[in-house]
C-alpha positions as CSV (number, residue, x, y, z in Angstrom):
1,M,0.0,0.0,0.0
2,Q,0.9,3.6,-0.4
3,I,0.1,5.5,2.7
4,L,0.1,9.3,3.3
5,V,1.4,9.8,6.9
6,I,0.5,13.1,8.6
7,N,2.1,14.4,11.8
8,C,0.3,17.6,12.6
9,G,1.5,19.9,15.4
10,S,0.1,23.2,16.6
11,S,2.3,25.3,14.3
12,S,3.6,22.8,11.7
13,L,2.6,19.8,9.7
14,K,4.9,17.0,8.4
15,Y,3.9,14.5,5.7
16,Q,5.3,11.6,3.8
17,V,4.0,9.2,1.2
18,I,5.4,5.7,2.1
19,D,5.3,2.4,0.3
20,T,4.7,-0.1,3.1
21,V,6.3,-3.0,1.3
22,S,9.6,-1.4,0.3
23,G,9.6,1.0,3.2
24,T,10.6,3.8,0.8
25,S,9.4,7.4,0.9
26,A,8.0,8.7,-2.4
27,T,7.8,12.3,-1.2
28,R,7.9,14.2,2.0
29,G,7.5,17.8,3.2
30,R,6.9,20.2,6.1
31,I,4.6,23.1,6.3
32,E,5.4,25.8,8.8
33,R,3.6,28.7,10.5
34,I,0.2,27.1,10.8
35,G,-2.1,29.4,12.7
36,A,0.0,32.4,11.9
37,E,-0.2,32.4,8.1
38,R,-2.5,29.5,7.2
39,S,-5.1,27.3,8.7
40,H,-4.9,23.5,9.0
41,V,-7.4,23.3,6.1
42,E,-5.1,25.5,4.0
43,A,-2.1,23.4,5.0
44,L,-3.8,20.2,4.0
45,G,-4.7,21.8,0.7
46,E,-1.0,22.3,0.0
47,V,-0.4,18.6,1.0
48,M,-3.1,17.6,-1.5
49,T,-1.4,19.4,-4.3
50,A,2.0,17.9,-3.3
51,V,0.7,14.3,-3.4
52,A,-1.7,14.7,-6.3
53,D,0.3,12.4,-8.6
54,F,0.3,9.4,-6.1
55,R,-2.3,6.7,-5.8
56,L,-3.0,6.7,-2.1
57,D,-4.6,3.7,-0.2
58,G,-5.1,5.6,3.0
59,I,-3.9,8.2,5.5
60,G,-2.2,7.5,8.8
61,H,-2.3,10.1,11.5
62,R,0.1,10.3,14.4
63,V,-1.9,10.9,17.7
64,V,0.1,11.5,20.8
65,H,-2.4,10.3,23.5
66,G,-4.9,7.5,23.2
67,G,-5.6,7.2,26.9
68,E,-6.9,3.8,28.0
69,R,-9.5,3.6,25.2
70,F,-7.1,3.1,22.3
71,R,-4.7,0.2,22.8
72,Q,-3.7,0.1,19.1
73,A,-4.3,1.9,15.8
74,H,-7.9,2.6,14.9
75,L,-10.0,3.5,11.9
76,I,-11.2,7.0,12.3
77,D,-14.9,7.9,12.4
78,D,-16.9,10.6,14.1
79,G,-17.0,8.5,17.3
80,V,-13.2,8.2,17.4
81,I,-12.9,12.0,17.0
82,A,-15.3,12.5,19.9
83,T,-13.3,10.2,22.1
84,L,-10.1,12.0,21.2
85,T,-11.6,15.3,22.0
86,A,-12.6,13.9,25.5
87,L,-8.9,12.9,26.0
88,V,-7.6,16.5,25.3
89,P,-7.0,17.1,29.1
90,L,-4.5,14.3,29.1
91,A,-2.4,15.9,26.3
92,P,-3.5,19.6,26.0
93,L,-0.3,20.5,24.1
94,H,-0.6,17.8,21.4
95,N,-4.0,16.2,20.9
96,P,-5.8,19.4,19.9
97,A,-3.4,19.9,17.0
98,N,-3.7,16.2,16.1
99,I,-7.5,16.4,16.0
100,A,-7.4,19.6,14.0
101,G,-5.2,17.9,11.4
102,I,-7.5,14.9,11.3
103,R,-10.6,17.0,10.7
104,A,-8.9,19.0,8.0
105,A,-7.5,15.8,6.3
106,R,-10.9,14.2,6.3
107,D,-12.4,17.2,4.7
108,T,-9.6,17.4,2.1
109,F,-9.4,13.6,1.4
110,P,-13.0,12.5,2.0
111,D,-12.8,9.4,-0.1
112,L,-9.8,7.8,1.7
113,P,-9.8,5.9,4.9
114,H,-8.1,7.6,7.8
115,V,-6.3,5.7,10.7
116,A,-5.1,7.1,14.0
117,V,-1.8,5.6,15.3
118,F,-1.1,6.4,18.9
119,D,2.2,7.0,20.7
120,T,0.7,5.4,23.8
121,A,-0.6,2.2,22.3
122,F,2.5,0.1,22.4
123,H,2.6,0.6,26.2
124,A,-0.9,-0.6,26.8
125,T,0.5,-4.0,27.8
126,M,2.3,-2.6,30.9
127,P,1.3,-4.5,34.0
128,R,-0.6,-2.7,36.8
129,R,2.5,-2.5,38.9
130,A,4.2,-0.4,36.2
131,S,1.2,1.7,35.1
132,T,-0.1,2.6,38.6
133,Y,0.8,5.7,40.6
134,A,0.6,5.4,44.4
135,I,-2.4,7.6,45.0
136,E,-5.9,6.7,45.9
137,P,-7.3,4.4,43.2
138,E,-10.7,6.0,43.2
139,L,-9.2,9.5,42.6
140,A,-6.8,8.1,39.9
141,A,-9.7,6.5,38.1
142,K,-11.8,9.6,38.2
143,L,-9.1,11.8,36.7
144,N,-7.6,9.1,34.4
145,I,-4.3,9.3,36.3
146,R,-2.0,6.5,35.4
147,R,1.3,5.9,33.5
148,Y,0.6,5.7,29.7
149,G,4.1,6.1,28.1
150,F,4.9,7.6,24.7
151,H,7.3,7.2,21.7
152,G,5.6,3.8,21.3
153,T,5.9,3.7,17.5
154,S,9.6,4.2,17.8
155,H,10.2,1.7,20.6
156,K,8.2,-0.9,18.7
157,Y,9.9,-0.2,15.4
158,V,13.5,-0.5,16.6
159,A,12.7,-3.6,18.8
160,G,11.4,-5.3,15.6
161,L,14.6,-4.3,13.7
162,A,16.8,-5.6,16.5
163,A,15.0,-8.9,16.4
164,D,15.4,-9.1,12.6
165,Y,19.1,-8.4,13.0
166,L,19.5,-11.1,15.6
167,D,17.4,-13.5,13.5
168,A,15.1,-14.0,16.5
169,D,11.4,-13.7,17.1
170,P,10.6,-10.6,19.2
171,G,8.8,-12.9,21.6
172,E,12.2,-14.5,22.5
173,L,14.0,-11.4,23.5
174,R,14.4,-8.9,26.4
175,L,15.3,-5.5,25.0
176,I,15.9,-2.1,26.4
177,T,15.2,0.6,23.8
178,C,16.4,4.1,24.4
179,H,14.8,6.8,22.2
180,L,17.1,9.8,22.8
181,G,16.3,13.1,21.2
182,N,14.7,16.4,22.1
183,G,12.1,14.2,23.6
184,A,13.6,11.1,25.3
185,S,12.3,7.9,26.8
186,V,13.4,4.3,27.7
187,C,11.3,1.2,27.3
188,A,11.7,-2.3,28.6
189,V,10.4,-4.7,25.9
190,E,10.0,-8.1,27.4
191,F,9.3,-10.9,24.9
192,G,7.7,-8.5,22.4
193,Q,5.6,-6.5,25.0
194,S,6.3,-3.1,26.6
195,V,6.4,-3.8,30.4
196,E,7.9,-0.5,31.5
197,T,8.7,2.9,30.1
198,S,10.1,6.1,31.5
199,M,7.4,8.6,30.4
200,G,4.2,8.6,32.4
201,M,0.8,10.3,32.4
202,T,2.4,12.9,30.2
203,P,5.8,13.1,28.3
204,L,7.3,15.2,31.1
205,E,8.2,12.2,33.4
206,G,11.4,10.2,33.0
207,L,14.7,11.2,31.3
208,V,16.3,14.6,31.0
209,M,15.1,16.0,27.7
210,G,15.9,18.9,25.5
211,T,13.7,21.4,27.4
212,R,11.8,19.0,29.8
213,A,13.0,18.4,33.4
214,G,12.0,14.7,33.5
215,D,11.9,13.1,37.0
216,L,11.9,15.4,39.9
217,D,10.5,15.5,43.5
218,P,6.8,16.5,43.3
219,A,7.4,18.8,46.3
220,I,9.5,21.0,44.0
221,V,6.3,22.0,42.2
222,L,4.8,22.9,45.5
223,E,7.9,24.8,46.5
224,L,7.9,26.8,43.2
225,Q,4.4,27.8,43.8
226,R,4.6,28.5,47.6
227,S,8.0,30.2,47.8
228,G,9.0,31.0,44.2
229,G,5.9,32.9,43.3
230,F,5.2,30.8,40.2
231,S,1.7,30.3,39.0
232,I,0.5,26.9,37.7
233,D,1.0,28.0,34.1
234,E,4.4,29.3,34.9
235,V,5.5,26.1,36.5
236,D,4.2,24.2,33.4
237,R,6.3,26.4,31.1
238,L,9.3,26.1,33.4
239,L,9.3,22.3,33.5
240,N,8.3,21.7,29.9
241,E,10.0,24.5,28.0
242,H,12.9,25.9,30.1
243,S,14.4,22.9,31.8
244,G,16.3,19.8,30.7
245,L,19.5,20.2,28.7
246,A,18.6,23.8,27.9
247,G,18.0,24.7,31.5
248,L,21.0,22.9,32.9
249,S,23.5,24.2,30.3
250,G,22.1,27.8,29.9
251,I,23.1,27.7,26.2
252,G,20.5,25.5,24.5
253,A,19.2,21.9,23.9
254,D,21.2,20.8,20.9
255,M,23.5,18.0,22.0
256,R,26.0,18.8,19.2
257,D,26.4,22.4,20.6
258,L,26.7,21.1,24.1
259,E,29.4,18.6,23.2
260,A,31.4,21.3,21.5
261,Q,31.0,23.7,24.4
262,A,31.8,21.0,26.9
263,A,35.1,20.2,25.1
264,A,35.9,24.0,25.2
265,G,35.4,24.0,29.0
266,H,31.8,25.1,29.5
267,D,30.8,23.8,32.9
268,G,27.0,24.1,32.2
269,A,27.3,22.0,29.1
270,R,29.4,19.4,30.9
271,L,26.8,19.2,33.7
272,A,23.9,18.8,31.2
273,I,25.6,16.0,29.3
274,T,26.6,14.1,32.5
275,V,23.1,14.4,34.1
276,F,21.5,13.3,30.8
277,C,23.6,10.2,30.5
278,H,23.4,9.3,34.2
279,R,19.7,9.3,34.0
280,V,19.6,7.0,31.0
281,K,22.1,4.6,32.6
282,K,20.0,4.5,35.8
283,Y,16.9,3.5,33.8
284,I,18.9,0.8,31.9
285,G,19.9,-0.8,35.2
286,A,16.4,-0.6,36.6
287,Y,14.9,-2.2,33.5
288,A,17.4,-5.0,33.4
289,A,16.4,-5.8,36.9
290,T,12.7,-5.5,36.1
291,M,13.0,-8.1,33.3
292,G,15.5,-10.3,35.1
293,G,18.2,-9.7,32.5
294,V,18.6,-8.2,29.0
295,D,19.6,-9.5,25.6
296,A,20.2,-6.2,23.8
297,I,20.3,-2.4,24.5
298,I,19.3,-0.1,21.6
299,M,20.2,3.5,21.0
300,T,17.9,5.5,18.7
301,G,16.5,9.0,18.1
302,G,18.6,12.0,17.0
303,I,21.1,11.8,19.9
304,G,21.1,8.0,20.2
305,E,21.8,7.5,16.5
306,N,24.4,10.3,16.1
307,S,26.3,10.9,19.3
308,A,29.1,8.5,20.0
309,T,30.0,10.5,23.1
310,V,26.6,10.0,24.7
311,R,26.5,6.4,23.7
312,R,29.8,5.7,25.3
313,R,28.9,7.5,28.5
314,I,25.7,5.4,28.8
315,L,27.1,2.0,27.7
316,Q,30.5,2.0,29.4
317,R,30.9,0.1,32.7
318,L,27.9,-2.2,31.9
319,E,30.2,-5.3,32.0
320,F,28.3,-6.5,35.0
321,L,25.2,-6.9,32.8
322,G,27.3,-8.8,30.2
323,L,27.9,-5.9,27.8
324,R,31.3,-5.1,26.3
325,L,31.3,-1.9,24.2
326,D,33.5,-1.9,21.1
327,E,35.0,1.7,21.1
328,D,35.8,1.6,17.4
329,R,32.4,0.4,16.3
330,N,30.8,3.0,18.5
331,L,32.9,5.8,17.0
332,D,32.2,4.7,13.4
333,A,28.5,4.0,13.9
334,A,26.2,6.0,11.6
335,P,22.9,4.2,11.2
336,G,20.8,5.3,8.2
337,V,18.4,4.2,5.5
338,R,20.9,1.8,3.8
339,Q,22.2,0.4,7.1
340,P,19.6,1.0,9.8
341,V,21.2,-1.3,12.4
342,V,24.8,-0.9,13.5
343,A,26.3,-3.2,16.2
344,L,28.2,-1.4,19.0
345,H,29.2,-4.4,21.1
346,D,32.4,-6.4,21.2
347,E,32.2,-9.9,19.6
348,R,32.7,-11.4,23.1
349,S,29.7,-9.5,24.5
350,R,26.9,-11.6,25.9
351,V,24.5,-8.6,25.8
352,K,24.3,-6.9,22.5
353,A,24.2,-3.1,21.8
354,F,22.9,-1.4,18.7
355,A,22.5,2.0,17.2
356,I,19.3,1.9,15.1
357,A,17.8,4.5,12.8
358,T,14.2,4.9,13.9
359,N,11.5,5.5,11.4
360,E,8.2,6.4,13.2
361,E,6.5,7.4,9.9
362,L,7.2,4.0,8.4
363,M,5.8,2.4,11.5
364,I,2.7,4.6,11.3
365,A,2.3,3.6,7.6
366,R,2.6,-0.1,8.3
367,E,0.1,0.0,11.2
368,T,-2.3,2.0,9.0
369,A,-1.9,-0.7,6.3
370,S,-2.5,-3.4,8.8
371,I,-5.8,-1.8,9.9
372,L,-6.9,-1.3,6.3
373,A,-6.1,-4.9,5.6
374,G,-8.4,-6.0,8.4
375,H,-5.6,-7.4,10.7
376,D,-7.5,-6.0,13.7
377,E,-10.7,-7.9,12.8
378,V,-11.8,-11.2,14.3
379,A,-14.4,-13.5,13.0
380,A,-17.5,-14.5,14.9
381,A,-16.5,-18.1,14.8
382,G,-18.3,-19.3,17.9
383,P,-17.6,-19.5,21.6
384,I,-14.3,-20.6,23.1
385,P,-14.3,-22.9,26.1
386,I,-12.6,-21.5,29.2
387,A,-10.6,-23.7,31.5
388,I,-9.5,-22.6,35.0
389,S,-5.8,-23.5,35.4
390,A,-4.9,-24.2,39.0
391,R,-1.3,-24.0,40.2
392,H,0.9,-26.8,38.8
393,V,4.4,-27.9,38.0
394,H,6.2,-29.1,34.9
395,L,9.4,-31.1,35.7
396,D,12.5,-31.9,33.8
397,E,14.1,-35.3,34.3
398,A,16.8,-34.1,36.7
399,T,14.4,-32.4,38.9
400,L,12.0,-35.4,38.9
401,K,14.8,-37.7,40.1
402,A,15.9,-35.2,42.8
403,L,12.4,-35.0,44.2
404,F,11.1,-38.5,43.8
405,G,14.2,-40.7,43.5
406,A,16.7,-41.9,40.9
407,D,14.4,-44.5,39.5
408,A,11.3,-42.3,39.4
409,S,9.0,-41.8,36.5
410,L,5.7,-39.9,36.1
411,T,2.6,-41.8,36.9
412,K,-0.5,-40.8,34.8
413,L,-3.6,-40.0,36.9
414,R,-5.8,-38.7,34.1
415,D,-5.6,-37.0,30.7
416,I,-6.2,-33.3,30.5
417,S,-7.7,-31.2,27.7
418,Q,-4.6,-30.7,25.5
419,P,-3.6,-33.8,23.6
420,G,-0.6,-35.6,25.0
421,Q,-0.7,-33.8,28.4
422,F,-1.8,-35.4,31.6
423,A,-2.1,-34.9,35.3
424,C,0.2,-37.0,37.4
425,E,-0.2,-38.8,40.7
426,E,3.0,-37.0,41.8
427,Q,2.7,-33.9,43.9
428,V,5.3,-31.4,45.3
429,S,5.5,-28.7,47.8
430,L,6.4,-25.1,46.9
431,I,8.5,-23.4,49.6
432,G,9.0,-19.6,49.5
433,P,10.6,-17.1,51.8
434,K,7.2,-16.4,53.5
435,G,5.2,-19.6,53.3
436,R,4.7,-23.0,51.5
437,I,2.0,-24.6,49.4
438,D,1.7,-28.4,49.6
439,G,0.0,-30.8,47.2
440,V,0.8,-29.0,44.0
441,R,0.0,-31.3,41.1
442,V,2.7,-32.3,38.6
443,L,1.7,-32.3,34.9
444,G,3.2,-34.5,32.3
445,P,5.0,-35.2,30.1
446,L,8.5,-34.2,31.2
447,R,9.9,-31.0,29.8
448,T,13.4,-29.8,29.0
449,K,13.2,-27.2,31.8
450,T,11.3,-27.1,35.1
451,Q,8.5,-24.5,35.3
452,I,6.0,-23.7,38.0
453,E,2.8,-21.7,37.3
454,I,1.0,-20.0,40.2
455,S,-1.5,-17.2,40.7
456,R,-1.0,-13.8,42.2
457,T,-2.6,-14.9,45.4
458,D,-0.1,-17.8,45.6
459,E,2.7,-15.4,44.9
460,F,1.9,-13.3,48.0
461,H,1.4,-16.4,50.1
462,L,4.8,-17.7,49.2
463,G,6.5,-14.3,49.5
464,V,7.9,-14.3,46.0
465,D,7.8,-11.9,43.0
466,A,6.9,-14.0,39.9
467,P,6.8,-12.3,36.5
468,I,3.8,-12.6,34.2
469,R,5.2,-14.7,31.3
470,A,4.1,-17.0,28.5
471,S,4.7,-20.6,29.3
472,G,8.3,-21.6,28.5
473,R,9.7,-18.1,29.1
474,I,11.5,-18.7,32.3
475,E,14.7,-16.7,31.8
476,G,15.1,-14.3,34.7
477,S,12.0,-15.6,36.4
478,A,11.6,-16.1,40.1
479,P,13.5,-18.6,42.2
480,I,11.6,-21.2,44.3
481,T,12.3,-24.3,46.4
482,L,10.6,-27.6,45.5
483,A,10.2,-30.4,48.0
484,G,9.3,-34.0,47.2
485,P,9.4,-37.3,49.1
486,A,13.0,-38.0,48.1
487,G,14.5,-34.5,48.7
488,K,14.4,-30.8,48.0
489,I,15.9,-28.6,45.2
490,D,16.5,-24.9,45.1
491,L,15.7,-23.5,41.6
492,P,17.3,-20.2,40.6
493,E,14.5,-19.6,38.2
494,G,11.3,-21.2,36.8
495,L,8.4,-19.7,38.8
496,I,6.0,-17.6,36.8
497,C,2.4,-16.3,36.7
498,A,1.2,-17.5,33.3
499,W,-0.1,-15.0,30.8
500,R,-3.7,-15.7,30.0
501,H,-3.8,-17.5,26.7
502,I,-5.8,-19.4,24.1
503,H,-4.8,-22.8,22.6
504,M,-5.9,-23.3,19.1
505,N,-4.8,-25.2,16.0
506,G,-4.2,-23.8,12.5
507,E,-7.7,-24.4,11.4
508,D,-9.1,-22.6,14.4
509,A,-6.7,-19.7,13.9
510,A,-7.9,-19.3,10.3
511,R,-11.6,-19.4,11.4
512,F,-11.0,-16.7,14.0
513,G,-8.7,-14.6,11.8
514,V,-5.8,-14.6,14.3
515,G,-2.2,-15.8,14.4
516,N,0.3,-17.2,16.8
517,G,1.7,-14.7,19.3
518,E,-1.1,-12.1,18.7
519,F,-3.0,-10.6,21.5
520,I,-6.7,-10.5,21.5
521,E,-9.6,-9.4,23.8
522,V,-12.2,-11.9,24.9
523,A,-15.6,-11.2,26.3
524,V,-16.5,-14.0,28.8
525,T,-19.9,-15.4,29.6
526,G,-21.2,-18.0,32.0
527,G,-20.2,-16.2,35.1
528,E,-22.1,-13.9,37.5
529,R,-21.1,-10.8,35.6
530,D,-19.7,-9.9,32.2
531,L,-16.0,-9.2,31.8
532,I,-13.6,-8.5,29.0
533,F,-10.1,-10.0,29.3
534,Q,-7.5,-7.9,27.5
535,D,-4.1,-9.0,26.3
536,V,-5.0,-12.7,25.8
537,M,-2.1,-14.4,24.0
538,V,-2.9,-16.7,21.1
539,R,-0.9,-19.9,21.0
540,V,-1.2,-22.0,17.8
541,A,0.1,-25.5,17.3
542,P,-1.2,-28.4,15.2
543,A,-2.2,-30.6,18.2
544,Y,-3.9,-27.9,20.3
545,V,-7.5,-28.2,21.2
546,L,-9.5,-24.9,21.3
547,E,-9.5,-23.6,24.9
548,M,-8.7,-20.4,26.8
549,H,-6.7,-20.8,30.0
550,I,-7.0,-18.4,32.9
551,D,-5.8,-18.8,36.5
552,T,-7.9,-19.0,39.6
553,D,-7.6,-15.3,40.5
554,E,-8.9,-14.3,37.0
555,A,-11.7,-16.8,37.3
556,N,-12.7,-15.5,40.7
557,A,-12.6,-11.9,39.3
558,A,-15.1,-12.9,36.6
559,E,-17.0,-15.2,39.0
560,L,-16.6,-18.0,36.5
561,G,-17.3,-21.7,37.0
562,R,-17.3,-24.8,34.9
563,G,-18.8,-24.5,31.4
564,A,-17.8,-20.9,30.9
565,S,-17.0,-19.7,27.4
566,G,-15.8,-16.5,25.7
567,N,-16.0,-14.7,22.4
568,L,-13.3,-12.9,20.6
569,V,-14.1,-9.2,20.3
570,Y,-10.9,-7.6,19.2
571,T,-7.3,-8.4,18.2
572,H,-4.2,-6.3,18.8
573,L,-1.9,-5.8,15.9
574,G,1.0,-7.7,17.5
575,D,3.5,-8.3,14.8
576,A,1.0,-7.7,11.9
577,A,2.5,-4.3,11.1
578,H,5.9,-5.8,11.0
579,A,4.8,-8.8,8.9
580,V,6.1,-7.3,5.7
581,M,9.6,-7.5,7.1
582,R,9.6,-11.1,8.4
583,T,7.4,-14.2,7.9
584,K,4.6,-14.4,10.4
585,R,5.0,-17.5,12.5
586,I,1.8,-19.7,12.9
């Protein structure tokens, strides 16, 4: 498809016509002084003239804030515009301009479909522990106060390119993506999903940026108002427009100028650079801890792609994580269109590092094409049975023998729903720092690695912190002690809370219009109250029997019992927008 991408700000409008298969830009432009010399409608008229010779399939609009309503790109209609208007208080500096651009573009190109692509959407998968501020939940819900995150299209794009470069599925990697420019943010991408990011309810939180302060003690805002005589609007301008690199240095926000002045002895420039890099390094360490490890660290954005000095300051002394920086590679790195991914690590490095040229416009075009191709649609192919999965254990052979004796083998008690799998007579005890749970059923057959799946309630009873993971993803998961009749074993990892998921075979996947690894929404019935489960992972294999698995906590939340079922109501794009770059795995 050929997609016109529009990024409309309050005073300027950028546009590109992009071929989503080749990734090439047929034309691009920027219109300045909107509001002063021309309206949005007049600006879009100029765009229409500039792209008149191209056959367009649709228009993709960058929208900064999608709130909780928009978890992925969405076809625009009057209802979408009304919802975006209601979200203006969350992004008063950005969304009004985005909406004005959408309205003008729909008037100018009335016969083309328009799609909104949201900076916040990629971060919709963050767990509650990452998205929740520690204030009263009722007040937070009333005012829509939570962490949303931004730069999602960039973080998603470079994570996909890194996976391609490593010849790996994004669902197999733990990545830290650093978008460093005038606006800056860091994202923890765990097995293809955003699980943490540095920006919050607004783009002000997190890293030091060009003119934004980033993280600071909230009491500073109160002090500025009480003792400094600043009004609310003045504090807003101070923290968003007169802080960050510009505020620290006193000479501006351009990193190139700051590096030159720092080399000439300017103390303010030196301070700005060191504070900037320190903040990024701190987040990298935090996110490596959050994910239980990291496979690759990515530098992108204007500073991340072009400043060897900044990259060095951030990536040096990370040997404790397994990263060895290659100084020559770092100095020579210049990612661009022809070579978007450049390795920065030494060949001996266990953790990889890359400079990657981001392309948010291409990501917007591809997500727009995915929506227009119907990749977000699901078929009404009937109900999906729901099974409640109690805590259980999968053992490898070595652990089986350690717990039950050298000659032990699994004893089948009964078959379970998925072909070839069975409940065993063998049971174990889970022992955590705080408590223990006895009589936990072992499921067969044996696996190559031991894995224990529990609920959140179990997690607190045991006194452990188990990550939410897809089955089989135990790298960096929680430790636990298992006890059996023949002995105990201390596992350094293997304890998880399983991601809610649906088993289906290829025929089922075709009927429902979904693919392996995609995330969908399921409306459940059969309980005491209706509920929609978001972020349900699709798992496709030839032998699977159609069934959705949730844990006991989730079943209790929906008040579900035996015989419950669900219906697919929505699918997230997942890797669909990236499918033109790599074969989709089913």
